[in-house]
TORKOL-4160 file (C-alpha; in steps of 0.2 Angstrom, whole numbers, padded with zeros to 4 digits, m for minus):
414
<pt num="1" X="m0036" Y="0067" Z="0083"/>
<pt num="2" X="m0050" Y="0054" Z="0080"/>
<pt num="3" X="m0053" Y="0048" Z="0063"/>
<pt num="4" X="m0070" Y="0047" Z="0054"/>
<pt num="5" X="m0079" Y="0030" Z="0058"/>
<pt num="6" X="m0077" Y="0016" Z="0045"/>
<pt num="7" X="m0092" Y="0010" Z="0036"/>
<pt num="8" X="m0095" Y="m0008" Z="0034"/>
<pt num="9" X="m0106" Y="m0008" Z="0020"/>
<pt num="10" X="m0103" Y="m0009" Z="0002"/>
<pt num="11" X="m0112" Y="0010" Z="m0001"/>
<pt num="12" X="m0105" Y="0026" Z="0007"/>
<pt num="13" X="m0116" Y="0035" Z="0019"/>
<pt num="14" X="m0115" Y="0050" Z="0029"/>
<pt num="15" X="m0109" Y="0048" Z="0046"/>
<pt num="16" X="m0106" Y="0060" Z="0061"/>
<pt num="17" X="m0091" Y="0070" Z="0062"/>
<pt num="18" X="m0077" Y="0063" Z="0073"/>
<pt num="19" X="m0068" Y="0080" Z="0075"/>
<pt num="20" X="m0068" Y="0098" Z="0069"/>
<pt num="21" X="m0068" Y="0098" Z="0050"/>
<pt num="22" X="m0069" Y="0078" Z="0049"/>
<pt num="23" X="m0074" Y="0070" Z="0033"/>
<pt num="24" X="m0086" Y="0059" Z="0027"/>
<pt num="25" X="m0080" Y="0042" Z="0029"/>
<pt num="26" X="m0078" Y="0032" Z="0013"/>
<pt num="27" X="m0087" Y="0016" Z="0012"/>
<pt num="28" X="m0079" Y="0000" Z="0007"/>
<pt num="29" X="m0080" Y="m0017" Z="0009"/>
<pt num="30" X="m0063" Y="m0021" Z="0012"/>
<pt num="31" X="m0039" Y="m0024" Z="0013"/>
<pt num="32" X="m0013" Y="m0029" Z="0011"/>
<pt num="33" X="0003" Y="m0022" Z="0007"/>
<pt num="34" X="0008" Y="m0022" Z="m0011"/>
<pt num="35" X="0017" Y="m0013" Z="m0025"/>
<pt num="36" X="0017" Y="m0003" Z="m0038"/>
<pt num="37" X="0005" Y="m0013" Z="m0050"/>
<pt num="38" X="0004" Y="m0030" Z="m0042"/>
<pt num="39" X="0017" Y="m0038" Z="m0052"/>
<pt num="40" X="0036" Y="m0035" Z="m0049"/>
<pt num="41" X="0041" Y="m0021" Z="m0060"/>
<pt num="42" X="0060" Y="m0017" Z="m0061"/>
<pt num="43" X="0057" Y="0002" Z="m0060"/>
<pt num="44" X="0048" Y="0000" Z="m0043"/>
<pt num="45" X="0055" Y="m0002" Z="m0025"/>
<pt num="46" X="0041" Y="m0014" Z="m0018"/>
<pt num="47" X="0037" Y="m0030" Z="m0025"/>
<pt num="48" X="0019" Y="m0037" Z="m0024"/>
<pt num="49" X="0012" Y="m0047" Z="m0011"/>
<pt num="50" X="m0001" Y="m0055" Z="m0023"/>
<pt num="51" X="0000" Y="m0059" Z="m0042"/>
<pt num="52" X="m0010" Y="m0048" Z="m0053"/>
<pt num="53" X="m0023" Y="m0058" Z="m0061"/>
<pt num="54" X="m0028" Y="m0053" Z="m0080"/>
<pt num="55" X="m0047" Y="m0049" Z="m0080"/>
<pt num="56" X="m0056" Y="m0064" Z="m0088"/>
<pt num="57" X="m0063" Y="m0063" Z="m0106"/>
<pt num="58" X="m0081" Y="m0060" Z="m0099"/>
<pt num="59" X="m0075" Y="m0044" Z="m0090"/>
<pt num="60" X="m0082" Y="m0028" Z="m0099"/>
<pt num="61" X="m0070" Y="m0021" Z="m0111"/>
<pt num="62" X="m0060" Y="m0005" Z="m0106"/>
<pt num="63" X="m0058" Y="0008" Z="m0119"/>
<pt num="64" X="m0044" Y="0021" Z="m0118"/>
<pt num="65" X="m0052" Y="0038" Z="m0115"/>
<pt num="66" X="m0069" Y="0031" Z="m0108"/>
<pt num="67" X="m0079" Y="0038" Z="m0094"/>
<pt num="68" X="m0086" Y="0031" Z="m0079"/>
<pt num="69" X="m0100" Y="0042" Z="m0072"/>
<pt num="70" X="m0110" Y="0057" Z="m0079"/>
<pt num="71" X="m0107" Y="0069" Z="m0064"/>
<pt num="72" X="m0102" Y="0087" Z="m0066"/>
<pt num="73" X="m0087" Y="0085" Z="m0055"/>
<pt num="74" X="m0073" Y="0079" Z="m0068"/>
<pt num="75" X="m0058" Y="0069" Z="m0061"/>
<pt num="76" X="m0045" Y="0059" Z="m0071"/>
<pt num="77" X="m0039" Y="0041" Z="m0069"/>
<pt num="78" X="m0022" Y="0039" Z="m0077"/>
<pt num="79" X="m0018" Y="0020" Z="m0076"/>
<pt num="80" X="m0009" Y="0009" Z="m0089"/>
<pt num="81" X="m0023" Y="0001" Z="m0100"/>
<pt num="82" X="m0009" Y="m0005" Z="m0113"/>
<pt num="83" X="0009" Y="m0009" Z="m0112"/>
<pt num="84" X="0018" Y="m0014" Z="m0096"/>
<pt num="85" X="0005" Y="m0016" Z="m0081"/>
<pt num="86" X="m0009" Y="m0016" Z="m0091"/>
<pt num="87" X="m0018" Y="m0030" Z="m0083"/>
<pt num="88" X="m0017" Y="m0021" Z="m0067"/>
<pt num="89" X="m0022" Y="m0005" Z="m0074"/>
<pt num="90" X="m0038" Y="m0012" Z="m0081"/>
<pt num="91" X="m0043" Y="m0020" Z="m0064"/>
<pt num="92" X="m0040" Y="m0003" Z="m0056"/>
<pt num="93" X="m0052" Y="0004" Z="m0069"/>
<pt num="94" X="m0064" Y="m0008" Z="m0065"/>
<pt num="95" X="m0063" Y="m0005" Z="m0046"/>
<pt num="96" X="m0066" Y="0013" Z="m0050"/>
<pt num="97" X="m0082" Y="0008" Z="m0058"/>
<pt num="98" X="m0086" Y="m0003" Z="m0045"/>
<pt num="99" X="m0084" Y="0013" Z="m0032"/>
<pt num="100" X="m0096" Y="0023" Z="m0042"/>
<pt num="101" X="m0109" Y="0010" Z="m0043"/>
<pt num="102" X="m0108" Y="0007" Z="m0024"/>
<pt num="103" X="m0108" Y="0026" Z="m0021"/>
<pt num="104" X="m0125" Y="0027" Z="m0029"/>
<pt num="105" X="m0119" Y="0037" Z="m0044"/>
<pt num="106" X="m0112" Y="0052" Z="m0036"/>
<pt num="107" X="m0110" Y="0068" Z="m0045"/>
<pt num="108" X="m0094" Y="0063" Z="m0052"/>
<pt num="109" X="m0086" Y="0059" Z="m0069"/>
<pt num="110" X="m0071" Y="0049" Z="m0071"/>
<pt num="111" X="m0061" Y="0051" Z="m0086"/>
<pt num="112" X="m0050" Y="0036" Z="m0089"/>
<pt num="113" X="m0033" Y="0040" Z="m0098"/>
<pt num="114" X="m0021" Y="0026" Z="m0104"/>
<pt num="115" X="m0003" Y="0030" Z="m0100"/>
<pt num="116" X="0003" Y="0015" Z="m0110"/>
<pt num="117" X="0015" Y="0010" Z="m0095"/>
<pt num="118" X="0028" Y="0023" Z="m0099"/>
<pt num="119" X="0032" Y="0041" Z="m0093"/>
<pt num="120" X="0028" Y="0048" Z="m0111"/>
<pt num="121" X="0011" Y="0042" Z="m0110"/>
<pt num="122" X="0009" Y="0048" Z="m0092"/>
<pt num="123" X="0013" Y="0065" Z="m0099"/>
<pt num="124" X="0002" Y="0065" Z="m0113"/>
<pt num="125" X="m0012" Y="0057" Z="m0103"/>
<pt num="126" X="m0009" Y="0072" Z="m0090"/>
<pt num="127" X="m0010" Y="0085" Z="m0104"/>
<pt num="128" X="m0026" Y="0077" Z="m0110"/>
<pt num="129" X="m0033" Y="0077" Z="m0093"/>
<pt num="130" X="m0029" Y="0096" Z="m0090"/>
<pt num="131" X="m0037" Y="0100" Z="m0108"/>
<pt num="132" X="m0053" Y="0090" Z="m0102"/>
<pt num="133" X="m0054" Y="0102" Z="m0087"/>
<pt num="134" X="m0051" Y="0090" Z="m0074"/>
<pt num="135" X="m0051" Y="0096" Z="m0055"/>
<pt num="136" X="m0040" Y="0081" Z="m0049"/>
<pt num="137" X="m0030" Y="0067" Z="m0056"/>
<pt num="138" X="m0029" Y="0049" Z="m0049"/>
<pt num="139" X="m0014" Y="0039" Z="m0054"/>
<pt num="140" X="m0002" Y="0035" Z="m0062"/>
<pt num="141" X="0004" Y="0018" Z="m0055"/>
<pt num="142" X="0023" Y="0018" Z="m0059"/>
<pt num="143" X="0035" Y="0031" Z="m0051"/>
<pt num="144" X="0044" Y="0037" Z="m0066"/>
<pt num="145" X="0027" Y="0039" Z="m0074"/>
<pt num="146" X="0020" Y="0048" Z="m0058"/>
<pt num="147" X="0035" Y="0061" Z="m0060"/>
<pt num="148" X="0031" Y="0064" Z="m0078"/>
<pt num="149" X="0013" Y="0067" Z="m0075"/>
<pt num="150" X="0015" Y="0077" Z="m0059"/>
<pt num="151" X="0026" Y="0091" Z="m0069"/>
<pt num="152" X="0010" Y="0093" Z="m0080"/>
<pt num="153" X="m0003" Y="0093" Z="m0066"/>
<pt num="154" X="0005" Y="0104" Z="m0054"/>
<pt num="155" X="0010" Y="0116" Z="m0067"/>
<pt num="156" X="m0009" Y="0116" Z="m0070"/>
<pt num="157" X="m0011" Y="0120" Z="m0051"/>
<pt num="158" X="m0022" Y="0104" Z="m0049"/>
<pt num="159" X="m0019" Y="0090" Z="m0036"/>
<pt num="160" X="m0012" Y="0073" Z="m0040"/>
<pt num="161" X="m0015" Y="0057" Z="m0030"/>
<pt num="162" X="m0004" Y="0043" Z="m0037"/>
<pt num="163" X="m0003" Y="0024" Z="m0032"/>
<pt num="164" X="0016" Y="0023" Z="m0033"/>
<pt num="165" X="0025" Y="0014" Z="m0018"/>
<pt num="166" X="0041" Y="0025" Z="m0020"/>
<pt num="167" X="0039" Y="0039" Z="m0007"/>
<pt num="168" X="0053" Y="0048" Z="m0016"/>
<pt num="169" X="0040" Y="0054" Z="m0029"/>
<pt num="170" X="0028" Y="0062" Z="m0016"/>
<pt num="171" X="0027" Y="0080" Z="m0014"/>
<pt num="172" X="0016" Y="0094" Z="m0009"/>
<pt num="173" X="0002" Y="0092" Z="m0020"/>
<pt num="174" X="0008" Y="0075" Z="m0027"/>
<pt num="175" X="0000" Y="0063" Z="m0014"/>
<pt num="176" X="0003" Y="0044" Z="m0013"/>
<pt num="177" X="m0012" Y="0033" Z="m0008"/>
<pt num="178" X="m0003" Y="0017" Z="m0009"/>
<pt num="179" X="0005" Y="0003" Z="0002"/>
<pt num="180" X="0022" Y="0012" Z="0008"/>
<pt num="181" X="0034" Y="0001" Z="0016"/>
<pt num="182" X="0040" Y="0014" Z="0028"/>
<pt num="183" X="0024" Y="0014" Z="0037"/>
<pt num="184" X="0025" Y="m0006" Z="0037"/>
<pt num="185" X="0043" Y="m0005" Z="0045"/>
<pt num="186" X="0038" Y="0008" Z="0058"/>
<pt num="187" X="0023" Y="m0003" Z="0064"/>
<pt num="188" X="0033" Y="m0019" Z="0065"/>
<pt num="189" X="0048" Y="m0011" Z="0075"/>
<pt num="190" X="0035" Y="m0001" Z="0087"/>
<pt num="191" X="0025" Y="m0017" Z="0091"/>
<pt num="192" X="0041" Y="m0027" Z="0092"/>
<pt num="193" X="0047" Y="m0016" Z="0106"/>
<pt num="194" X="0030" Y="m0014" Z="0114"/>
<pt num="195" X="0030" Y="m0033" Z="0116"/>
<pt num="196" X="0048" Y="m0033" Z="0124"/>
<pt num="197" X="0060" Y="m0036" Z="0110"/>
<pt num="198" X="0075" Y="m0024" Z="0114"/>
<pt num="199" X="0089" Y="m0029" Z="0101"/>
<pt num="200" X="0087" Y="m0030" Z="0083"/>
<pt num="201" X="0096" Y="m0038" Z="0067"/>
<pt num="202" X="0093" Y="m0038" Z="0050"/>
<pt num="203" X="0096" Y="m0048" Z="0034"/>
<pt num="204" X="0091" Y="m0036" Z="0020"/>
<pt num="205" X="0093" Y="m0040" Z="0001"/>
<pt num="206" X="0102" Y="m0029" Z="m0011"/>
<pt num="207" X="0087" Y="m0023" Z="m0021"/>
<pt num="208" X="0077" Y="m0007" Z="m0023"/>
<pt num="209" X="0065" Y="m0012" Z="m0010"/>
<pt num="210" X="0078" Y="m0017" Z="0003"/>
<pt num="211" X="0086" Y="0000" Z="0000"/>
<pt num="212" X="0070" Y="0009" Z="0003"/>
<pt num="213" X="0067" Y="0000" Z="0020"/>
<pt num="214" X="0084" Y="m0001" Z="0027"/>
<pt num="215" X="0085" Y="0017" Z="0032"/>
<pt num="216" X="0067" Y="0018" Z="0038"/>
<pt num="217" X="0072" Y="0002" Z="0049"/>
<pt num="218" X="0087" Y="0011" Z="0056"/>
<pt num="219" X="0077" Y="0026" Z="0061"/>
<pt num="220" X="0063" Y="0017" Z="0068"/>
<pt num="221" X="0074" Y="0006" Z="0080"/>
<pt num="222" X="0084" Y="0022" Z="0085"/>
<pt num="223" X="0068" Y="0032" Z="0088"/>
<pt num="224" X="0061" Y="0017" Z="0100"/>
<pt num="225" X="0077" Y="0017" Z="0110"/>
<pt num="226" X="0081" Y="m0001" Z="0104"/>
<pt num="227" X="0097" Y="m0008" Z="0100"/>
<pt num="228" X="0103" Y="m0012" Z="0082"/>
<pt num="229" X="0114" Y="m0027" Z="0083"/>
<pt num="230" X="0119" Y="m0030" Z="0065"/>
<pt num="231" X="0113" Y="m0027" Z="0048"/>
<pt num="232" X="0118" Y="m0038" Z="0033"/>
<pt num="233" X="0114" Y="m0036" Z="0015"/>
<pt num="234" X="0114" Y="m0050" Z="0003"/>
<pt num="235" X="0113" Y="m0052" Z="m0016"/>
<pt num="236" X="0094" Y="m0056" Z="m0021"/>
<pt num="237" X="0092" Y="m0076" Z="m0019"/>
<pt num="238" X="0109" Y="m0078" Z="m0012"/>
<pt num="239" X="0108" Y="m0075" Z="0007"/>
<pt num="240" X="0120" Y="m0089" Z="0012"/>
<pt num="241" X="0135" Y="m0079" Z="0015"/>
<pt num="242" X="0126" Y="m0065" Z="0026"/>
<pt num="243" X="0118" Y="m0079" Z="0036"/>
<pt num="244" X="0135" Y="m0085" Z="0040"/>
<pt num="245" X="0141" Y="m0068" Z="0045"/>
<pt num="246" X="0126" Y="m0066" Z="0056"/>
<pt num="247" X="0125" Y="m0083" Z="0064"/>
<pt num="248" X="0133" Y="m0080" Z="0080"/>
<pt num="249" X="0122" Y="m0065" Z="0084"/>
<pt num="250" X="0106" Y="m0074" Z="0081"/>
<pt num="251" X="0108" Y="m0092" Z="0084"/>
<pt num="252" X="0110" Y="m0102" Z="0101"/>
<pt num="253" X="0108" Y="m0098" Z="0119"/>
<pt num="254" X="0120" Y="m0083" Z="0117"/>
<pt num="255" X="0112" Y="m0074" Z="0104"/>
<pt num="256" X="0113" Y="m0055" Z="0106"/>
<pt num="257" X="0097" Y="m0050" Z="0094"/>
<pt num="258" X="0080" Y="m0055" Z="0100"/>
<pt num="259" X="0072" Y="m0050" Z="0084"/>
<pt num="260" X="0077" Y="m0052" Z="0066"/>
<pt num="261" X="0070" Y="m0041" Z="0052"/>
<pt num="262" X="0068" Y="m0050" Z="0036"/>
<pt num="263" X="0061" Y="m0039" Z="0022"/>
<pt num="264" X="0061" Y="m0050" Z="0007"/>
<pt num="265" X="0050" Y="m0056" Z="m0005"/>
<pt num="266" X="0041" Y="m0074" Z="m0004"/>
<pt num="267" X="0054" Y="m0081" Z="m0016"/>
<pt num="268" X="0069" Y="m0073" Z="m0007"/>
<pt num="269" X="0062" Y="m0078" Z="0010"/>
<pt num="270" X="0062" Y="m0096" Z="0005"/>
<pt num="271" X="0080" Y="m0095" Z="0001"/>
<pt num="272" X="0084" Y="m0084" Z="0018"/>
<pt num="273" X="0073" Y="m0096" Z="0029"/>
<pt num="274" X="0082" Y="m0112" Z="0022"/>
<pt num="275" X="0099" Y="m0104" Z="0025"/>
<pt num="276" X="0094" Y="m0098" Z="0043"/>
<pt num="277" X="0087" Y="m0117" Z="0047"/>
<pt num="278" X="0103" Y="m0124" Z="0041"/>
<pt num="279" X="0113" Y="m0113" Z="0053"/>
<pt num="280" X="0101" Y="m0117" Z="0068"/>
<pt num="281" X="0092" Y="m0102" Z="0069"/>
<pt num="282" X="0076" Y="m0104" Z="0081"/>
<pt num="283" X="0060" Y="m0093" Z="0078"/>
<pt num="284" X="0055" Y="m0096" Z="0097"/>
<pt num="285" X="0072" Y="m0088" Z="0103"/>
<pt num="286" X="0074" Y="m0074" Z="0090"/>
<pt num="287" X="0057" Y="m0068" Z="0083"/>
<pt num="288" X="0058" Y="m0066" Z="0064"/>
<pt num="289" X="0049" Y="m0049" Z="0058"/>
<pt num="290" X="0043" Y="m0042" Z="0041"/>
<pt num="291" X="0033" Y="m0030" Z="0031"/>
<pt num="292" X="0017" Y="m0034" Z="0021"/>
<pt num="293" X="0027" Y="m0044" Z="0007"/>
<pt num="294" X="0026" Y="m0058" Z="0019"/>
<pt num="295" X="0008" Y="m0059" Z="0015"/>
<pt num="296" X="0009" Y="m0075" Z="0004"/>
<pt num="297" X="0006" Y="m0093" Z="0008"/>
<pt num="298" X="0023" Y="m0098" Z="0003"/>
<pt num="299" X="0029" Y="m0088" Z="0017"/>
<pt num="300" X="0017" Y="m0096" Z="0030"/>
<pt num="301" X="0024" Y="m0112" Z="0026"/>
<pt num="302" X="0042" Y="m0109" Z="0030"/>
<pt num="303" X="0047" Y="m0119" Z="0046"/>
<pt num="304" X="0060" Y="m0104" Z="0051"/>
<pt num="305" X="0047" Y="m0091" Z="0051"/>
<pt num="306" X="0033" Y="m0099" Z="0062"/>
<pt num="307" X="0030" Y="m0087" Z="0076"/>
<pt num="308" X="0036" Y="m0073" Z="0066"/>
<pt num="309" X="0027" Y="m0056" Z="0065"/>
<pt num="310" X="0024" Y="m0044" Z="0050"/>
<pt num="311" X="0013" Y="m0028" Z="0047"/>
<pt num="312" X="0000" Y="m0025" Z="0034"/>
<pt num="313" X="m0017" Y="m0019" Z="0032"/>
<pt num="314" X="m0031" Y="m0028" Z="0039"/>
<pt num="315" X="m0035" Y="m0042" Z="0027"/>
<pt num="316" X="m0054" Y="m0042" Z="0030"/>
<pt num="317" X="m0058" Y="m0029" Z="0020"/>
<pt num="318" X="m0050" Y="m0034" Z="0004"/>
<pt num="319" X="m0059" Y="m0051" Z="0005"/>
<pt num="320" X="m0075" Y="m0043" Z="0004"/>
<pt num="321" X="m0070" Y="m0032" Z="m0010"/>
<pt num="322" X="m0062" Y="m0047" Z="m0020"/>
<pt num="323" X="m0079" Y="m0057" Z="m0018"/>
<pt num="324" X="m0088" Y="m0042" Z="m0025"/>
<pt num="325" X="m0076" Y="m0038" Z="m0039"/>
<pt num="326" X="m0077" Y="m0056" Z="m0045"/>
<pt num="327" X="m0095" Y="m0056" Z="m0046"/>
<pt num="328" X="m0095" Y="m0040" Z="m0055"/>
<pt num="329" X="m0080" Y="m0043" Z="m0068"/>
<pt num="330" X="m0078" Y="m0062" Z="m0066"/>
<pt num="331" X="m0060" Y="m0063" Z="m0061"/>
<pt num="332" X="m0050" Y="m0060" Z="m0045"/>
<pt num="333" X="m0043" Y="m0043" Z="m0043"/>
<pt num="334" X="m0025" Y="m0039" Z="m0040"/>
<pt num="335" X="m0021" Y="m0033" Z="m0022"/>
<pt num="336" X="m0018" Y="m0015" Z="m0027"/>
<pt num="337" X="m0036" Y="m0013" Z="m0035"/>
<pt num="338" X="m0043" Y="m0007" Z="m0019"/>
<pt num="339" X="m0032" Y="0009" Z="m0020"/>
<pt num="340" X="m0042" Y="0014" Z="m0036"/>
<pt num="341" X="m0058" Y="0010" Z="m0026"/>
<pt num="342" X="m0053" Y="0019" Z="m0011"/>
<pt num="343" X="m0048" Y="0035" Z="m0021"/>
<pt num="344" X="m0064" Y="0036" Z="m0031"/>
<pt num="345" X="m0074" Y="0033" Z="m0016"/>
<pt num="346" X="m0065" Y="0047" Z="m0007"/>
<pt num="347" X="m0068" Y="0058" Z="m0021"/>
<pt num="348" X="m0085" Y="0056" Z="m0021"/>
<pt num="349" X="m0088" Y="0059" Z="m0002"/>
<pt num="350" X="m0078" Y="0074" Z="m0004"/>
<pt num="351" X="m0087" Y="0082" Z="m0019"/>
<pt num="352" X="m0103" Y="0077" Z="m0009"/>
<pt num="353" X="m0098" Y="0086" Z="0007"/>
<pt num="354" X="m0086" Y="0101" Z="0003"/>
<pt num="355" X="m0092" Y="0110" Z="m0012"/>
<pt num="356" X="m0079" Y="0121" Z="m0019"/>
<pt num="357" X="m0066" Y="0116" Z="m0007"/>
<pt num="358" X="m0067" Y="0097" Z="m0011"/>
<pt num="359" X="m0050" Y="0095" Z="m0018"/>
<pt num="360" X="m0042" Y="0108" Z="m0008"/>
<pt num="361" X="m0024" Y="0104" Z="0000"/>
<pt num="362" X="m0032" Y="0108" Z="0017"/>
<pt num="363" X="m0046" Y="0096" Z="0014"/>
<pt num="364" X="m0035" Y="0081" Z="0007"/>
<pt num="365" X="m0023" Y="0083" Z="0021"/>
<pt num="366" X="m0036" Y="0084" Z="0036"/>
<pt num="367" X="m0026" Y="0074" Z="0051"/>
<pt num="368" X="m0042" Y="0065" Z="0055"/>
<pt num="369" X="m0040" Y="0055" Z="0039"/>
<pt num="370" X="m0052" Y="0044" Z="0030"/>
<pt num="371" X="m0058" Y="0025" Z="0032"/>
<pt num="372" X="m0057" Y="0015" Z="0017"/>
<pt num="373" X="m0057" Y="m0005" Z="0012"/>
<pt num="374" X="m0038" Y="m0004" Z="0017"/>
<pt num="375" X="m0042" Y="0003" Z="0034"/>
<pt num="376" X="m0038" Y="0021" Z="0040"/>
<pt num="377" X="m0027" Y="0032" Z="0030"/>
<pt num="378" X="m0021" Y="0051" Z="0029"/>
<pt num="379" X="m0012" Y="0061" Z="0017"/>
<pt num="380" X="0003" Y="0071" Z="0024"/>
<pt num="381" X="0006" Y="0088" Z="0018"/>
<pt num="382" X="0022" Y="0084" Z="0010"/>
<pt num="383" X="0014" Y="0070" Z="0000"/>
<pt num="384" X="0016" Y="0053" Z="0008"/>
<pt num="385" X="0003" Y="0044" Z="0017"/>
<pt num="386" X="0000" Y="0037" Z="0034"/>
<pt num="387" X="m0010" Y="0019" Z="0036"/>
<pt num="388" X="m0017" Y="0010" Z="0051"/>
<pt num="389" X="m0009" Y="m0008" Z="0050"/>
<pt num="390" X="m0013" Y="m0023" Z="0058"/>
<pt num="391" X="0002" Y="m0035" Z="0067"/>
<pt num="392" X="0001" Y="m0054" Z="0061"/>
<pt num="393" X="0009" Y="m0069" Z="0067"/>
<pt num="394" X="0012" Y="m0085" Z="0057"/>
<pt num="395" X="0004" Y="m0099" Z="0068"/>
<pt num="396" X="0005" Y="m0116" Z="0061"/>
<pt num="397" X="0007" Y="m0111" Z="0043"/>
<pt num="398" X="m0008" Y="m0097" Z="0043"/>
<pt num="399" X="m0008" Y="m0078" Z="0049"/>
<pt num="400" X="m0017" Y="m0073" Z="0065"/>
<pt num="401" X="m0020" Y="m0056" Z="0070"/>
<pt num="402" X="m0010" Y="m0051" Z="0085"/>
<pt num="403" X="m0012" Y="m0033" Z="0086"/>
<pt num="404" X="m0028" Y="m0026" Z="0076"/>
<pt num="405" X="m0026" Y="m0010" Z="0066"/>
<pt num="406" X="m0029" Y="0006" Z="0076"/>
<pt num="407" X="m0045" Y="0015" Z="0071"/>
<pt num="408" X="m0037" Y="0031" Z="0073"/>
<pt num="409" X="m0019" Y="0038" Z="0068"/>
<pt num="410" X="m0008" Y="0046" Z="0080"/>
<pt num="411" X="0004" Y="0060" Z="0075"/>
<pt num="412" X="0015" Y="0057" Z="0060"/>
<pt num="413" X="0032" Y="0051" Z="0063"/>
<pt num="414" X="0028" Y="0043" Z="0081"/>
């Protein structure tokens, strides 16, 4: 199915449909995989790819219960404006305001609700949103808060588009607009096999994130008909014993694997790379591969990962967004701020184009998908999202695109 054409300007415009029932593309300026909330949060399975910067004192103050826009179509944005994750929540609120401005004041009204970074706050915010008559809810950010809000929103018969990276909280009517690690695993395995890699080994930390990606990695390798040589798990920050157990399979001329999957944070990768180098690992012989958590200058500098590949959204988009956000609010946005921007832009486009069916499940889950700052994405009927991702190679301490993000998405699960 063809996807709607991406707009490259800062404000949304109508484009010609690319397929029957195709949507308005969402205009954005621009894009990397990251976590629930930018900073590391113990409850969430995915760590950040970039720190969440607190908005500067000069940025407009955020008032709990504030409104963005004056349109007739009411949508709630539930994010933490106080408590855990408040810096990220504030940035997402700012990004929503930027989207309304860029979309030239659409017939949309965003009711901003503070969930206080807690399930109780999320439940109360959801109840308030329903009482205010919203048609759809954006957020929350953290998985436990999504679960709490979803029970209220689904009972009211309204859809919810959340920002959690925990695919386990997705369900029919509870959609995830986020950077899901499962999509990154599929993309990096697919591209590795396409480039000739046929035997995979993995070193995976014993973390929630590691648990989330291991099952997907096994499935992706099997689906592509490749060989799984070995998987070693290790305590976070302590990979030495795992490297020793794996050394005979990934080092020397007799190495059985030709790709080594390393889905760890920048800090964890520093320890893993040092242990691999000590064991004689050669990235030119066995290619290191990873997910979007590699998008960090600390990772690019590691000798053991030179030549390594990782999957992430095209970075060009986020860079443009970050410049406009900085100019508007006086601070650098956390990586996940684009999710709120894309969500509000999408709501603006759908409300302009689809009338009473603007937020129907069939509208939200159209297989043609949508185009946003972070590239093409779509919601699956069961809740998770598919996302077009690029493949980057670390070359001389910097990332370079070796396979651009596709403009269209193939069938789910392929």
